[in-house]
PLY file of the C-alpha trace (Angstrom):
ply
format ascii 1.0
element vertex 219
property float x
property float y
property float z
element edge 218
property int vertex1
property int vertex2
end_header
9.29 68.19 -3.16
12.44 68.88 -1.14
15.91 67.43 -0.80
17.02 65.77 2.46
20.46 64.19 2.82
20.83 64.09 -0.93
17.47 62.40 -1.54
14.41 63.89 -3.14
11.56 63.78 -0.63
7.84 64.12 -1.23
6.21 67.06 0.55
3.19 66.19 2.69
0.96 67.77 5.31
-1.99 66.53 7.37
-4.57 68.31 9.49
-7.27 66.76 11.65
-7.69 65.21 15.09
-5.75 62.61 17.08
-6.85 60.23 19.83
-4.22 58.21 21.70
-4.58 55.71 24.54
-1.55 54.13 26.18
-0.83 51.94 29.21
0.66 54.73 31.36
-1.03 56.40 34.32
-2.90 59.65 33.65
-0.50 62.30 32.39
1.91 59.76 30.85
5.49 60.38 32.07
6.72 59.95 28.48
5.18 63.35 27.72
7.62 64.82 30.27
10.71 62.92 29.09
10.48 60.46 31.96
10.26 56.68 32.02
6.86 55.06 31.40
4.62 54.27 34.39
4.93 50.50 34.13
8.31 50.14 32.45
7.03 49.47 28.95
5.08 51.38 26.30
1.90 50.20 24.57
-0.59 52.33 22.68
-3.39 52.62 20.19
-3.33 55.89 18.23
-6.04 57.00 15.78
-5.97 59.83 13.24
-9.03 61.49 11.70
-7.70 63.49 8.75
-9.82 66.46 7.69
-7.41 67.75 5.06
-4.06 66.75 3.72
-1.89 65.67 0.84
1.18 63.63 -0.02
2.66 65.23 -3.09
-0.29 65.42 -5.49
-2.27 62.73 -3.66
-5.23 64.12 -1.72
-5.68 62.52 1.72
-8.62 64.62 2.93
-11.37 62.76 4.77
-9.39 59.58 5.41
-8.52 57.88 8.70
-5.61 55.82 9.94
-4.44 54.17 13.14
-1.52 52.37 14.70
-1.15 49.71 17.38
2.24 49.74 19.11
4.19 47.78 21.73
7.66 48.29 23.19
9.13 46.03 25.89
10.64 49.10 27.57
10.70 52.86 26.92
10.20 53.76 23.27
13.71 55.17 22.89
15.23 51.77 23.76
13.65 50.27 20.65
12.90 46.59 19.96
9.23 47.44 19.46
6.54 46.23 17.12
3.82 48.07 15.25
0.82 47.46 13.05
-0.77 50.14 10.90
-4.45 50.27 9.97
-5.39 52.37 6.95
-8.87 53.43 5.89
-10.42 50.89 3.53
-11.85 53.80 1.53
-8.36 54.87 0.45
-7.37 54.06 -3.12
-4.00 52.55 -4.03
-2.16 55.88 -4.16
-3.68 57.04 -0.88
-2.81 53.77 0.83
0.78 54.03 -0.32
0.94 57.65 0.83
-0.36 56.99 4.34
1.86 53.92 4.62
4.90 56.06 3.75
3.99 58.87 6.15
3.26 56.55 9.07
6.45 54.58 8.42
8.54 57.73 8.80
9.40 58.12 5.14
9.74 61.54 3.48
10.27 63.04 6.93
13.10 65.01 8.48
15.00 62.95 11.03
13.12 62.76 14.38
10.60 65.36 13.16
7.41 63.39 13.80
6.09 60.69 16.12
5.72 58.42 13.09
9.43 58.70 12.30
10.34 57.83 15.89
7.80 55.03 16.29
8.87 53.38 13.05
12.58 53.70 13.80
12.06 52.16 17.24
9.82 49.32 16.02
11.83 46.92 13.85
8.97 44.40 13.89
6.37 45.72 11.48
3.28 43.57 11.11
1.24 43.52 7.93
-0.74 46.71 7.38
-4.50 46.23 7.62
-7.05 48.01 5.44
-10.37 48.38 7.23
-13.18 50.74 8.13
-12.23 53.04 11.03
-15.23 54.31 12.99
-14.59 57.43 15.10
-16.68 59.84 17.12
-14.94 61.94 19.73
-14.83 65.48 21.14
-11.50 66.97 22.11
-13.21 69.67 24.16
-15.42 67.23 26.09
-12.76 64.47 26.29
-15.35 61.88 25.34
-15.84 59.47 22.47
-14.55 56.36 20.79
-12.58 54.89 17.92
-12.92 51.34 16.70
-12.01 49.00 13.91
-14.06 45.83 13.65
-12.04 42.75 14.62
-8.97 44.91 15.39
-9.49 47.28 18.35
-11.91 49.35 20.42
-10.96 52.54 22.27
-13.25 54.58 24.53
-12.35 57.83 26.29
-14.06 59.86 28.98
-13.04 62.66 31.37
-10.80 61.75 34.28
-12.90 61.53 37.44
-11.73 63.77 40.29
-10.30 61.52 43.00
-12.46 63.14 45.73
-15.62 64.48 44.13
-15.89 62.13 41.16
-16.66 65.10 38.93
-14.88 65.51 35.58
-11.31 66.63 36.17
-9.75 68.63 33.35
-6.02 68.66 32.64
-4.05 69.41 29.51
-0.48 69.14 28.27
1.41 71.88 26.43
4.45 70.82 24.37
5.84 73.82 22.47
8.36 71.59 20.68
6.40 68.34 20.60
6.65 65.99 17.61
3.00 64.89 17.85
1.07 67.98 19.01
1.41 71.37 20.68
-1.59 71.06 23.04
-3.54 68.00 24.15
-6.55 67.43 26.40
-5.99 64.52 28.80
-8.64 61.85 29.34
-9.20 58.38 30.76
-9.00 55.69 28.13
-10.00 52.05 27.89
-8.84 49.94 24.96
-8.73 46.36 23.81
-7.36 44.76 20.69
-9.32 41.80 19.38
-7.74 40.97 16.07
-4.53 42.94 15.81
-1.20 41.13 15.66
-0.43 42.97 18.91
-2.49 42.10 21.99
-3.25 45.08 24.27
-5.72 45.77 27.06
-5.98 49.08 28.94
-8.44 50.06 31.65
-8.73 53.69 32.82
-5.24 54.64 31.63
-3.76 57.73 30.00
-5.42 59.06 26.88
-5.12 62.36 25.08
-6.93 64.16 22.30
-5.13 66.71 20.17
-5.34 68.71 16.97
-3.30 67.14 14.18
-1.30 69.68 12.15
1.87 68.07 10.93
4.17 67.79 7.91
7.38 66.05 6.95
9.19 68.83 8.79
7.31 68.40 12.07
4.34 69.89 13.90
3.08 73.04 12.22
2.08 76.23 14.05
1.39 77.01 17.72
0 1
1 2
2 3
3 4
4 5
5 6
6 7
7 8
8 9
9 10
10 11
11 12
12 13
13 14
14 15
15 16
16 17
17 18
18 19
19 20
20 21
21 22
22 23
23 24
24 25
25 26
26 27
27 28
28 29
29 30
30 31
31 32
32 33
33 34
34 35
35 36
36 37
37 38
38 39
39 40
40 41
41 42
42 43
43 44
44 45
45 46
46 47
47 48
48 49
49 50
50 51
51 52
52 53
53 54
54 55
55 56
56 57
57 58
58 59
59 60
60 61
61 62
62 63
63 64
64 65
65 66
66 67
67 68
68 69
69 70
70 71
71 72
72 73
73 74
74 75
75 76
76 77
77 78
78 79
79 80
80 81
81 82
82 83
83 84
84 85
85 86
86 87
87 88
88 89
89 90
90 91
91 92
92 93
93 94
94 95
95 96
96 97
97 98
98 99
99 100
100 101
101 102
102 103
103 104
104 105
105 106
106 107
107 108
108 109
109 110
110 111
111 112
112 113
113 114
114 115
115 116
116 117
117 118
118 119
119 120
120 121
121 122
122 123
123 124
124 125
125 126
126 127
127 128
128 129
129 130
130 131
131 132
132 133
133 134
134 135
135 136
136 137
137 138
138 139
139 140
140 141
141 142
142 143
143 144
144 145
145 146
146 147
147 148
148 149
149 150
150 151
151 152
152 153
153 154
154 155
155 156
156 157
157 158
158 159
159 160
160 161
161 162
162 163
163 164
164 165
165 166
166 167
167 168
168 169
169 170
170 171
171 172
172 173
173 174
174 175
175 176
176 177
177 178
178 179
179 180
180 181
181 182
182 183
183 184
184 185
185 186
186 187
187 188
188 189
189 190
190 191
191 192
192 193
193 194
194 195
195 196
196 197
197 198
198 199
199 200
200 201
201 202
202 203
203 204
204 205
205 206
206 207
207 208
208 209
209 210
210 211
211 212
212 213
213 214
214 215
215 216
216 217
217 218
């Protein structure tokens, strides 16, 4: 545990893989501190945790996701969010993931979860469901889905001339979500979330998840 602003905070760390699909054009201007492609921000983000803990609570092997909507850029706030937590998680694990993804026990602005939660005052009821994932960061292919909540599919961006897979990546040495991400084309649809989203061939990225309450860990 550590002390932040006079409060005792629970130490946590997660490692695994992340898949995100948003409504921006390929590359997503938000990654470059620019305004979103279409004026607003919407996204489905999925986390496949290979190892991790929240205090003494083991979070290894669990999954989680979030559906988000902002009427403008994220930093202008007024957004809404809905978390989905692995139905396999027990009560302690559910509480731990809820806390992490709500920005609790986190240094100010240190993670995407802190920012998303702070900028989304409307928080819909958290869902507990099975999260089915199968994706390859290297190949930029795969899917993530939650029955009666959302479906996300990703594939390589097609080269505008040849149609062959076009590879691009983003390097963020001081990013609050990742350090390096492979960019893909994503298609998503919610079908039971409190937030209605539909994307077709929009920005997606796949990244290694290595993060703690102090921010992204390592290179």
